[in-house]
C-alpha positions as CSV (number, residue, x, y, z in Angstrom):
1,M,-9.2,-5.7,12.3
2,I,-5.4,-7.3,12.0
3,V,-5.8,-11.6,12.5
4,G,-2.6,-13.8,12.7
5,I,-3.3,-17.6,13.4
6,N,-0.5,-19.7,14.1
7,D,-2.0,-22.4,16.3
8,Y,-4.4,-24.8,14.8
9,A,-6.0,-28.4,16.1
10,S,-5.8,-30.5,12.8
11,A,-3.5,-28.0,10.2
12,P,0.2,-28.3,10.8
13,C,0.8,-25.0,12.9
14,L,2.7,-22.1,11.7
15,S,5.3,-19.7,13.0
16,G,5.0,-16.0,11.6
17,C,1.8,-15.1,11.5
18,I,1.3,-13.6,14.9
19,A,4.1,-11.7,14.3
20,D,2.9,-10.7,10.6
21,A,0.3,-9.3,12.5
22,V,1.9,-7.6,15.3
23,A,4.2,-5.9,13.1
24,V,1.4,-4.9,10.9
25,A,-0.5,-3.4,13.8
26,Q,2.6,-1.2,15.0
27,C,2.7,0.0,11.6
28,L,-0.6,1.1,10.5
29,E,-1.4,2.7,14.2
30,R,0.8,5.3,13.4
31,N,1.8,7.5,10.2
32,E,5.7,7.8,9.8
33,D,5.5,11.2,11.8
34,K,3.7,9.4,14.6
35,T,0.0,10.9,14.1
36,V,-2.2,8.7,14.4
37,N,-3.8,6.6,11.4
38,F,-6.2,3.5,11.7
39,R,-7.3,2.1,15.0
40,C,-6.4,-1.4,15.2
41,E,-7.5,-4.4,17.1
42,L,-5.6,-7.4,16.9
43,L,-7.1,-10.9,17.1
44,T,-4.2,-13.9,17.4
45,S,-4.1,-17.5,18.3
46,E,-1.2,-16.0,21.1
47,K,-0.4,-18.3,24.5
48,G,-2.9,-20.9,23.4
49,G,-5.9,-18.8,22.4
50,M,-8.3,-20.8,20.0
51,V,-9.1,-18.4,16.9
52,T,-12.5,-20.4,15.9
53,A,-14.9,-19.8,13.0
54,P,-17.5,-18.2,15.7
55,V,-15.2,-15.9,17.0
56,L,-13.7,-14.4,13.4
57,R,-17.0,-14.1,12.1
58,Q,-18.5,-12.4,15.4
59,R,-15.3,-9.7,15.3
60,L,-15.8,-9.7,11.2
61,H,-19.1,-8.7,11.7
62,A,-19.2,-6.3,14.3
63,H,-15.4,-4.4,12.5
64,L,-17.9,-4.2,9.4
65,D,-20.9,-3.0,11.0
66,Q,-22.9,-1.4,8.5
67,N,-23.3,2.1,10.3
68,F,-19.5,2.6,10.1
69,T,-18.7,5.2,7.3
70,G,-15.2,5.7,7.8
71,D,-12.2,3.4,6.0
72,A,-12.2,0.0,7.2
73,L,-9.6,-2.5,7.0
74,L,-8.8,-6.2,7.2
75,Y,-5.6,-8.0,7.5
76,F,-5.3,-12.0,8.3
77,S,-2.2,-14.1,8.1
78,G,-2.8,-17.6,8.5
79,H,-3.5,-20.9,6.7
80,G,-6.1,-20.7,3.8
81,A,-8.2,-23.5,2.6
82,A,-10.0,-24.4,-0.5
83,T,-12.2,-27.3,-0.8
84,S,-15.0,-28.1,-3.1
85,L,-17.2,-25.8,-0.3
86,G,-14.6,-23.3,-1.7
87,A,-12.1,-21.1,-0.9
88,H,-11.7,-20.1,3.0
89,L,-9.8,-18.5,5.8
90,L,-8.7,-21.5,8.0
91,T,-9.6,-21.2,11.7
92,Y,-8.5,-23.2,14.4
93,E,-10.8,-25.7,14.5
94,G,-11.2,-25.9,10.6
95,A,-11.8,-29.5,9.0
96,Q,-12.2,-30.7,5.3
97,F,-16.1,-29.9,5.3
98,S,-16.0,-26.9,7.8
99,P,-12.7,-25.0,7.2
100,G,-13.7,-21.7,8.9
101,V,-14.9,-18.7,7.4
102,P,-15.7,-18.6,3.5
103,M,-13.7,-16.2,1.9
104,R,-16.9,-15.1,0.0
105,E,-18.6,-14.5,3.0
106,L,-15.6,-11.7,3.9
107,V,-16.4,-9.9,0.4
108,D,-19.9,-10.3,1.0
109,L,-19.7,-8.6,4.4
110,A,-16.9,-5.8,2.9
111,N,-19.6,-5.3,0.0
112,R,-22.5,-4.7,2.4
113,S,-20.6,-2.4,4.4
114,R,-21.4,1.5,4.6
115,A,-17.2,2.1,4.9
116,R,-16.2,4.9,2.4
117,N,-13.4,2.5,1.4
118,V,-12.7,-1.8,2.9
119,F,-9.0,-3.1,2.5
120,I,-9.1,-6.3,2.4
121,F,-5.3,-7.9,2.9
122,L,-4.7,-11.6,2.8
123,D,-1.3,-13.8,3.6
124,C,-2.8,-17.1,2.9
125,C,-2.6,-19.8,0.3
126,Y,-5.6,-19.4,-1.9
127,A,-5.9,-15.7,-1.0
128,G,-6.3,-14.6,-4.7
129,A,-9.8,-16.6,-4.6
130,A,-11.2,-13.9,-2.2
131,G,-13.4,-11.5,-5.2
132,S,-13.7,-13.9,-7.5
133,D,-16.9,-16.3,-8.3
134,E,-16.1,-19.5,-7.4
135,E,-18.3,-22.4,-6.5
136,V,-15.2,-25.3,-6.4
137,V,-11.7,-25.6,-6.4
138,G,-11.8,-26.2,-10.0
139,S,-13.5,-23.5,-11.3
140,F,-11.9,-20.0,-9.9
141,E,-12.4,-17.3,-12.0
142,N,-10.7,-14.2,-12.3
143,E,-13.6,-11.7,-12.2
144,A,-13.9,-9.5,-9.4
145,K,-17.2,-9.1,-8.0
146,L,-16.3,-6.0,-5.6
147,R,-18.7,-3.1,-5.0
148,E,-17.0,0.9,-5.2
149,G,-14.3,1.2,-2.5
150,V,-13.5,-2.7,-1.9
151,T,-9.5,-3.6,-2.6
152,I,-8.1,-7.0,-2.1
153,L,-4.6,-7.6,-2.1
154,A,-3.8,-10.9,-1.9
155,A,-0.7,-12.6,-1.1
156,A,-1.0,-15.2,-3.8
157,R,-3.1,-16.8,-6.9
158,P,-6.0,-19.0,-6.3
159,R,-4.1,-22.0,-6.6
160,Q,-0.9,-20.6,-5.3
161,G,0.3,-21.2,-1.7
162,A,1.9,-18.4,0.4
163,H,5.3,-19.3,2.0
164,E,7.0,-18.0,5.5
165,V,10.7,-16.9,5.5
166,A,13.0,-16.0,8.4
167,G,9.5,-15.5,10.9
168,H,7.3,-13.7,8.7
169,G,5.3,-14.5,5.3
170,V,7.0,-13.6,2.3
171,F,4.0,-11.6,1.3
172,T,4.0,-9.6,4.6
173,R,7.5,-9.2,4.9
174,L,7.1,-6.7,1.0
175,V,3.9,-5.2,2.5
176,L,5.6,-4.1,6.1
177,A,8.6,-2.3,3.8
178,A,6.3,-0.5,1.6
179,L,4.3,0.7,4.1
180,A,7.2,2.1,5.7
181,G,8.2,3.9,2.3
182,G,8.7,1.3,-0.2
183,A,6.0,2.2,-2.1
184,A,5.1,6.1,-1.2
185,D,4.8,8.6,-3.9
186,I,6.3,11.7,-3.7
187,R,4.3,12.9,-1.3
188,G,4.6,10.2,1.0
189,R,1.5,8.5,0.3
190,V,1.0,4.5,0.3
191,S,-1.8,3.1,-1.3
192,T,-2.5,-0.6,-1.7
193,A,-2.2,0.2,-5.4
194,G,1.4,1.3,-4.5
195,I,2.0,-1.6,-2.1
196,Y,1.2,-4.0,-4.9
197,A,3.5,-2.7,-7.4
198,Y,6.0,-2.9,-4.9
199,A,5.2,-6.1,-4.3
200,D,4.8,-7.6,-7.5
201,A,8.4,-6.4,-8.9
202,V,10.0,-8.0,-5.6
203,L,8.3,-11.2,-5.9
204,G,8.5,-11.2,-10.1
205,A,10.9,-14.4,-9.9
206,L,9.1,-16.4,-7.6
207,D,6.3,-18.7,-7.7
208,Q,4.2,-16.8,-4.9
209,R,2.7,-14.0,-7.1
210,P,0.4,-11.7,-5.2
211,I,-3.3,-10.3,-6.7
212,Y,-4.7,-7.0,-6.7
213,K,-8.6,-6.5,-7.4
214,S,-9.8,-3.4,-6.4
215,H,-13.3,-1.1,-7.7
216,A,-12.2,2.3,-6.3
217,A,-12.7,5.6,-7.3
218,S,-9.7,7.0,-6.5
219,L,-6.5,5.8,-5.0
220,E,-6.8,6.7,-1.2
221,P,-3.4,6.5,1.3
222,I,-3.5,3.7,3.8
223,R,-0.4,5.2,5.0
224,L,1.8,8.7,5.1
225,C,5.5,8.6,4.8
226,R,7.7,11.5,4.7
227,P,7.4,13.2,1.8
228,T,10.1,13.6,-1.3
229,V,9.0,16.8,-1.6
230,S,6.1,19.1,0.6
231,D,3.1,20.1,-0.7
232,E,4.2,23.9,-0.3
233,E,6.8,23.2,-3.1
234,L,4.7,21.6,-5.2
235,R,2.3,24.2,-5.3
236,Q,5.3,26.9,-6.2
237,L,5.6,24.9,-9.7
238,P,3.1,27.3,-11.4
239,T,5.3,30.1,-9.9
240,L,8.9,29.2,-11.1
241,F,7.3,27.6,-14.3
242,R,5.0,29.7,-16.4
243,E,4.0,27.0,-18.2
244,P,4.7,23.3,-17.6
245,M,7.4,22.9,-20.7
246,T,8.8,26.4,-19.6
247,R,12.8,26.4,-19.2
248,Y,14.2,27.8,-16.2
249,S,17.5,29.4,-16.4
250,L,20.0,29.1,-13.7
251,A,22.9,31.7,-13.0
252,P,26.3,31.0,-10.4
253,S,23.9,33.2,-8.2
254,Y,22.1,30.2,-7.5
255,E,25.0,28.2,-6.2
256,E,25.9,29.0,-2.4
257,T,29.0,28.1,-2.7
258,F,29.7,31.3,-4.6
259,E,29.5,33.5,-1.3
260,D,30.4,36.7,-3.6
261,V,27.7,36.5,-6.1
262,A,25.1,33.9,-4.5
263,V,21.6,35.3,-3.8
264,P,19.6,33.8,-1.1
265,E,16.5,34.0,-2.5
266,H,18.2,32.2,-5.5
267,V,19.9,29.5,-3.1
268,V,16.5,28.2,-2.0
269,V,15.1,27.9,-5.4
270,F,18.0,25.9,-6.0
271,K,17.9,23.5,-3.1
272,A,14.0,23.1,-4.0
273,F,15.1,22.3,-7.4
274,K,17.2,19.7,-6.2
275,R,14.8,18.1,-4.2
276,L,12.3,18.0,-7.4
277,Q,15.5,16.4,-9.3
278,T,15.5,14.0,-6.9
279,A,12.1,13.1,-7.0
280,G,11.9,12.6,-10.6
281,L,9.9,16.0,-11.6
282,L,13.2,18.1,-13.1
283,R,15.9,17.7,-15.5
284,C,18.7,19.7,-16.1
285,E,18.7,20.7,-19.8
286,V,22.4,19.1,-20.5
287,G,23.3,16.6,-18.2
288,Q,22.8,15.8,-14.5
289,D,24.5,18.0,-12.6
290,L,22.7,21.1,-10.9
291,Y,25.5,22.6,-9.9
292,W,27.5,22.8,-13.6
293,M,23.9,23.8,-15.0
294,A,24.2,27.3,-12.4
295,V,27.6,27.7,-13.1
296,R,27.2,27.7,-16.8
297,S,24.0,29.8,-16.8
298,Q,22.0,26.7,-18.3
299,G,18.6,26.1,-17.8
300,V,16.1,22.9,-16.2
301,E,12.8,21.8,-17.2
302,L,10.0,19.8,-15.6
303,T,9.7,16.0,-16.5
304,P,6.5,14.8,-17.6
305,L,5.8,13.8,-14.2
306,G,7.0,17.0,-13.0
307,Q,4.6,19.1,-15.6
308,L,1.3,16.9,-14.3
309,Y,2.2,17.9,-10.6
310,W,2.0,21.4,-12.4
311,E,-1.1,20.8,-14.1
312,L,-2.5,19.6,-10.5
313,A,-0.9,22.8,-8.6
314,T,-2.4,25.1,-11.2
315,A,-5.8,23.3,-10.7
316,G,-5.8,23.9,-7.1
317,Q,-5.6,19.9,-6.7
318,I,-2.6,19.9,-4.2
């Protein structure tokens, strides 16, 4: 469920929330190879529509139906409010003593749902209060109250504002870049932890700081991008290296430019080594150039990360 609210009756109207919601929905609906990913439902204030608390609450309850056992995701872009009543997702008619939908209610719905995983993305002021035990504005705590499988990625800390720049929320622009491949691991999997690490690194020098809260048993991908190294090549690691710290000796026959001595099977391995090196899984015995390793009949070895994937491949976990 993707929510974007630009229009408010009392609060200042925003300009980028609908654009945020549409872009996130388009990105999540398909993986990079165009295969189907999430089935996205948009709820926006476009064309004068009013996203009120009853409307948002009804859609949230329907989205987090307790009978659904797959993966559920909620994205919200709009105003956040912090009052003596706690932190809220501000809705169209929101006022001081009735701001909208409490963030606590949203987290309670996620905790009660039967969904395997619930991913919550909040691009609004005070978003970091979600999943914390807050009663009043001055008593936000950092301890998350989440059941296993629930993850919250918030644009700002409990007492911080979230900002818009160039037609998008600062946080959402980073999320979109991360989903497009910026946060993908070598297998092309984009997880919420990867998105947080990507956003946190970029926002390091800014006042706005993202928050990541999760009680997850594993880092499930929420989008698949083009892998740096294919799973088939990763499964070949134990064949190429008998042990994780084995040295593999090259020779001129591995370099296809030496047509008189090049061996096709060796050339295939050499090209795979180039991809492994780019992914940080393989390093040269001396220097950084695989070409000279082949010319000089020197060797290559797996990096610590490469050794980890060797172990995963050996255990049949890839």
